[in-house]
C-alpha positions in Angstrom: 33.7 120.5 143.5 30.7 118.4 144.3 30.3 117.3 140.8 29.8 113.5 142.7 26.0 113.0 144.5 23.9 110.4 144.8 25.4 108.1 147.0 28.2 107.7 144.5 26.5 106.9 141.6 24.9 109.8 140.3 27.2 113.1 138.5 25.4 116.5 139.8 26.8 118.5 136.6 26.9 122.7 136.5 28.1 123.6 132.9 26.2 125.9 131.7 26.5 126.1 127.5 27.3 122.4 127.4 25.9 120.3 124.4 28.2 117.0 125.3 29.5 115.4 127.8 31.9 112.5 129.3 33.4 111.5 132.0 35.5 108.9 133.4 37.3 107.0 136.9 40.7 107.5 136.9 42.3 105.0 135.8 40.0 103.8 133.8 38.6 104.2 129.9 36.9 107.5 128.8 32.6 106.5 128.6 31.3 107.1 124.9 30.0 111.2 124.1 26.8 111.8 125.3 24.1 114.5 125.9 24.1 116.9 128.3 22.2 116.5 131.1 21.6 117.5 134.6 22.6 114.5 136.6 24.4 111.4 135.0 24.1 108.2 136.3 28.2 107.3 136.9 29.1 104.7 140.1 31.7 106.9 141.3 34.5 104.8 143.4 35.4 106.3 147.1 38.6 107.7 147.0 39.6 108.0 143.4 39.1 111.2 141.2 36.0 111.5 138.6 37.5 113.3 135.8 34.1 115.0 133.2 34.6 116.8 129.6 31.9 119.1 128.4 32.1 119.9 125.1 31.4 123.8 125.0 31.1 126.6 122.6 33.2 125.0 120.0 35.6 122.8 122.0 35.8 120.5 124.3 38.8 122.0 126.9 36.4 122.1 129.3 37.5 119.9 132.7 36.2 119.2 136.3 36.3 116.9 138.6 36.3 115.4 142.3 37.1 113.3 144.9 35.6 111.8 147.8 35.8 109.0 150.5 33.6 107.9 152.3 35.5 110.1 155.1 35.5 113.2 153.6 37.6 114.8 150.0 39.6 113.6 148.6 42.5 116.2 146.2 41.7 115.4 142.9 44.0 114.6 139.5 44.7 113.8 136.5 46.6 111.4 137.5 47.4 108.7 140.2 51.1 110.0 141.0 53.9 111.4 139.7 57.5 111.3 140.3 60.9 113.7 139.2 63.1 111.8 136.9 67.0 113.3 136.7 71.2 112.1 137.4 69.6 111.8 141.8 66.9 108.4 141.2 69.3 106.9 137.4 65.8 108.3 135.9 63.7 106.5 137.5 65.5 103.6 136.8 65.7 102.5 139.6 62.9 101.5 143.1 62.6 104.5 145.1 60.8 106.8 146.2 62.9 109.5 145.3 61.1 112.0 143.0 58.2 111.0 143.7 56.1 113.3 143.8 53.3 114.5 146.5 49.7 115.9 145.3 49.2 119.8 147.6 45.9 120.6 146.9 43.4 119.6 144.1 45.3 119.7 139.7 48.6 120.3 141.9 51.1 118.7 142.4 
């Protein structure tokens, strides 16, 4: 999506109408809300999704993500992993790969 830029040290935003934003690397906490800017300093981790939430038009429901590794892009997601639980895997109480979901494309498991 082009969000990660500046050799993993910046985020290049394309969020027309946004007044505020916050960001995070997947698995860490959100940054504080900041006034909108075209480019922001941010230390991205190769292979880890970066999520940015924008506040625009009175709503904070605008979210984008990006993921890049050193060699290529990677699949973006809101979660590090996802699992399905049921009788077939004792509702997740047994350590097994049965029920582990696989990322298919951006935000799709």
